[in-house]
N, C-alpha and C positions, 0 to 999 in steps of 0.2 A: 504493500500500500504506500502510495506516494506521501511524503511528509510535506506539510505546508510550512513555509518559512514566514516569520513575522514580516509585515509590510516594510518596516524600516530596514531590516536586514536585506530584504530583496532589493531595495533601492540601492543600498551600499554595494552589493555584489554586482548589480547591473552597471553602476558607475565604474567599478574597478575593472569589469570586463571591457567596457568601452575604452578605458585608459590603456589597456594592454594592446588594443588594436591600433593605436596611434600614439605619437609622442604626447605626453601629458604636458599641457601648457605650464611652464615654470618649473617642472620637475627636472632637477639636475642629477644626472647619474654619476656614478663614481668610476674611475679607471681611465685608461688611455683612450684618447679621442672620444670621450663619452658624450652622449647627447645632452644638450643644455635645455631641451624641452621647449625651445622657442624663447627662452629668457634672454633679454638683451644684456650684453656684457657691461655696457656703459649707460649712463643716464640718457634720457630721450633727447636732451639738448646738447649732447656731445657733438663735436665737429665730425666724428665718424658717422653719425646718423643724420647729418645735415643734408637736406635735399638741395642739390646744386644745379638741378636741371634748367633753372631759369637764370642762373648767374651770368654775368657778362663774360665774354671771351676776352682773355688777356691780349693786350696790343702786340705782344711778342709771340703769340701762339704759333703763327706760321713759321717763324724763324726757328723757334725751339723745336718744333716737330721736324723741320728740315734737318736740323743737327742730329736728331735721333735717327732719321732715315725714314722717309715717308712710306717705303715699302717694307719696313720692319714689321714682322707679324707678332701678334700675341703668342705667348707660350704658357701653357698650364704647368707651373712648377709644383704640381701635386698630382696624386693619382693613387695607383695601387703599389706596384713594386718595379724597380729597375735594377737589374743585375743583383737581385737578392736583397736589396735594401728598399725600405719604404720611401715613396716619393713625396716630399713635402716636409713641413715643420710640424712634428707631433706635439701633443699636449697631454697632460694627465690631470684628472680632477680628484682632489683629496678632500677629506673632512677636517674639522678643527682638531681632531685627535691625532693627526699625522705628526709623528715626532719631528722636531726641527734638528738640523745637523749643521755643523760649521761649513763655511765656504771660504776658500782662500782666493782672493782676487789679485790678478796682475795689475789691473787698473783700479786700485782701491779708491783713489781720490774722487772718481766719478761713479762709484758703485754704492748701492745701499748695503750696509753691512748685514751679515747673517746673525743668527742662524736662519736657514730657509727650510720649509717643510717639504723636502725633496725625498721621495721614496728611493731606496737603494737601486731599484730596477726601473727608474723613470725612463721613458723613451727619449732617445737622443736623435736629433736630426741627422739623417744619413746612417742611422744604426750605430751599434756599439763601436764599430771599427771605422765609422765615417771620418773623412778627412776635410770636410767642408766647415760650415759655420757652427755645427754641433750645438744648436740652440736646445735648451731645455725649458719648457713652459709648465708651470704648476698653478692650477686654479684651486683655491680654497673655497669650496661651495658654501660653507657655513658663514665665513667672514666676508665673502665676496671680495677676496684679495688675490691678486695675480703676482706670481714670482717668476722672473725670467732670467736666464743665464745665457751668455754667449761663450762659445768655445768651452763647453763644460766637459769635465772628465771626473768620473767617480774615483774616490780614494778609499773605498771600503769603509771601515769603521771611523775613519778620519773625516768622512763627509765627502765634499766635492771641491774641485778647484775650477776656476773659470777666469776668463779675461775680464769680464764685466758682468754686472747684474743690476736689476732694478725691481723695486716692489711697487705695485700699483693698487691703490684703493679704488676699486671699480665703482664705488658708490658716488664718486666725485669725478669732476673733469680735471684730474690731476695733470700737471705738466712738470717737466724736469727743470732744474735751474738753467739759466742761460748758458749756452756753450757746453752743457753736459750731454754726454751720450747716454744710452740705456743698454739694453741687450741688443739694440739695433742702432745703426749708424746715425739715424735721424733723431734719436732721443725719444722715439715713440714706443708705445706698447705694441707687441707683435700679435698676440692672440686676437684682439678685436678686429684686425684687418685680414685675418685668414678666411679663406673660403672653406667651409666645413660641410661634410656630407649631411649631417643632421639637419642643417638649415636648408640647403639647396634641394635635397631629395626628400628629407623627412618633413620639413615645413613648407617646401616649395616657395621659399621666400628668402631673399638675401637683402637685409635692410641696413646695410652699412657700406662704407667705402672699402676698397680692397687694397691691400699692401702690394706694391710692385717695386721692381728694381730697374736701374739703368747703368750702363757701363761708364758713362761720362757725366759728371755732375759739376755744379758750380760751388764755389766757396761761399755759400750763403744758405740760409734756411728760412722757411716760411712757417710761423707758428700755426698749430701747436708743436711743430718740430722745434728742436732746441739745439741742434748740432749739425755741422757740415762735415764732410769727409772728402775734401778735395782741395787742391791748391790752385785750381783754375778760376780765373775771375771773369771769364767771358760771359757777358750778360745774355747771350743766346743759348747758354747751357742751363739746364734745369736746376733749381735749388732743391735741397731736401724739403719735403713737405708739399711740393707742388702737386696739384691735382689735375689729372686728365679726365675728361668726360667724353663718353661715346656720343657722337652726334645724334640729335633727336630723330633725324630722318633715316637712321641706319635700319635696314630691313632685317627683322629677326626671324622671318619665315624661313623654313628650310633647315632650321637648327633643332637639335634634340632638345627635349623639354628642360633638362638640367642646364644646358648651355644657354637657353633663352632666359632662365632665371638669372644667371650670372651676367649676361649682356644687359638685361634690363637694369640690374643694379649699377652697372657701369654708366648707364644713361642717367640714373637718378642720383646716385651718390658719388660716382666716379671712382678713381683709384689714386692713392696717395704714394708718392715717391718716398721710400723709407730706407733704402740701402743701395750701395754700389753692387752691381752684379750684372748678369746677362740682360740684354735689352728687352724690356717689356715682358719680363717674367712675372706672372701673377702668382702670388703666394697662397698656399692652401694647406690643409692638413691631410695626411695620408689616410686612406681607408680602403680595405680590400673590396669594398662594395662599389667603389667608383667604376664607371664605364670608361676606360681609357680611350676607346675608339670614339666615343661621343665627345670627350674632352678635347680631342685633337681638332675638333671643328673650330675651336677658338683660334687656331692658326690661320683661319680664313680672314680674320680681322687684322687690319693693318693700322700703322700709326696715322696714316692719312684720314682714317675714319674717326679720329679723336680731335678734340680742341682743348687748349689749356684754359682752365677756369681762371678768371681774373685774380691776380696775386696782389694783395695789399699788405704792407708791413714787412716786406722782406728784410731780414737781418743780414748785414754784411759787416766787414771790418770798418 
C-alpha cells in the first residue's frame, strides 16, 4: 500500500528534485571548477558587469586595432585537454574551514601576505608539470573571498611558493594600489573574467567582460587596472585595462549555441586586456565537458570585427 507523504514534505522533495535537474540559483558547489549556480562573483555595479554596448568608440580605435592586426583571429585559450594537460586557468572552490598555509612570495612588496586557504592538491594552470603562468585560483564560498597566485608551486607541508599573489573581497569593487600588480599583469582579478562552463552551458548566460591577452602593450593602464607590463610608450598600443567590444552588427547566426553566448557577451560587456600573451586569446576555465570543435568557431572572428571602447583616465608616467 502506497504511503502518503505530508503536504509540506512533498513540496520540499519536489523543490529538491527540481534543483537537481538544473543549476540551483546561488548554490555554490565545492571543488575544482565547481558551478557557482549563477551567482555573480562581483557586485552588480562592478566594471566587469558594466554594459558597454552603447559606449562611445575611442578616437584611436582604428589605429590600435591596426597595430594588433586586423586579420588576427580570436582564440579560445580554454577547453578540455591539450597534450594531456587541461586547457585554461582552473579554479577551486573551498569553504571557510579550509586550512590556511604559508606562501613564500618572490615579489612580496606587491603581494598580499599569507597564509592562503590553498588545498595541497589545488589545480594549477597547465597541470602539475606546467611551465607557463601556473596560476592558482581559490574561491572561499562562505566568505566570498578570492585568493590568486601567479607562478605557484607546492612545497608540501611548507605550503606554497609563488611570484605574486592577491586577495580579493568579492563583496566590494576592490582595486589594487596604484602601480601594483596582482596575480595578473594588469593588477586585476582573474576569476571574474574567465569564461566558465557552468555559466555558458549551464546558465546559458555570460554576464561579465572577458579577460584576454595581447603580445604588445603600452606602458600605461586604464582603471580599474593598476599596473602596466611594458616599456613601450607608443600611444597606438593598447594599455592594460583597455576594453574591446564586438561590433553590434556582427552576425551571430551560424555559430553553436555556446559560442553565441560568448559572442553576445563580447557585444554587451566586451573583453578587458589583462596580460601580455598571445594575441586575442580569450581566457576561460578548463572543463572536460567543453565542445572543443564548437569553441574553434571563435577563430572565425577577427580583430576587425571589434572596436575599442572609449578610454578615459589612462594612467601613464
